Structure formats: structure tokens, C-alpha cells
C-alpha positions, 0 to 999 in steps of 0.5 A, spaced: 742 027 714 749 024 713 746 017 712 742 021 706 748 021 702 750 014 704 744 010 702 744 006 696 737 009 694 740 016 692 745 014 687 744 020 683 747 024 689 754 024 689 759 025 695 760 033 692 753 034 692 752 032 699 758 036 702 756 042 698 748 042 700 748 038 706 749 045 710 744 048 706 739 042 708 740 043 715 739 050 715 733 050 711 730 044 716 732 049 722 728 055 719 722 050 718 722 048 725 723 055 728 717 057 723 713 051 725 714 053 733 713 060 732 706 060 727 703 053 729 706 050 736 706 057 740 699 059 738 696 052 740 699 052 747 696 059 748 689 056 748 690 051 754 686 054 760 692 055 765 696 059 760 690 063 757 689 065 764 696 067 765 696 071 758 689 074 760 692 077 767 698 079 764 694 083 759 689 086 764 694 088 769 699 091 764 704 087 766 711 088 762 712 080 761 719 081 759 721 085 765 719 078 769 726 075 767 729 079 772 727 075 779 731 079 783 727 085 782 722 088 787 717 089 781 717 081 780 715 079 787 709 084 786 707 082 780 708 075 782 703 076 788 698 080 784 698 074 778 697 069 783 691 073 787 688 075 780 688 067 778 686 065 785 680 070 786 
């Protein structure tokens, strides 16, 4: 983005313009990237067979997927065994 202010093609962009609007351009670009990931990339990834299987098993067994972050908890070990068994058999 910094090179945007230094190009000869952008003669209309003066240094104060770049200094003032470059943070806004970065913010908007970041928000657009987050939006693309949440609404475009993530739904497409869910359609892959392996991830779709895991997602279905989690829903069918009413597993609280947010609790699986804590790997030291006994429930995680039980849930891991159940998910692996359900996917294998």
C-alpha cells in the first residue's frame, strides 16, 4: 500500500492524502478479507468430504465443539474417541 503513494501514475494523490487515507484503506481491506473468509472461503471448505463428515458427526452427537479447545479435559478424550469410532464404523 505504501507504494501506492509513490507511483508516478497517481499524480492526483498527494502526500497528505496518502498519510490521511492509508490507514482507512488498510482497515477496509482487512474487513473485506475477513468478510471473504467468513462468507466465501469457510462455507466452501465445509463442503469437503472429510470436514463435512466431522461436522455431521458433531451435530448428530450434540457435541459442544467450542469445549473441544480444552484438550486436558476428560470430555474431550471421550468425544475424540466417539468421533473417531463414528467416522470409522
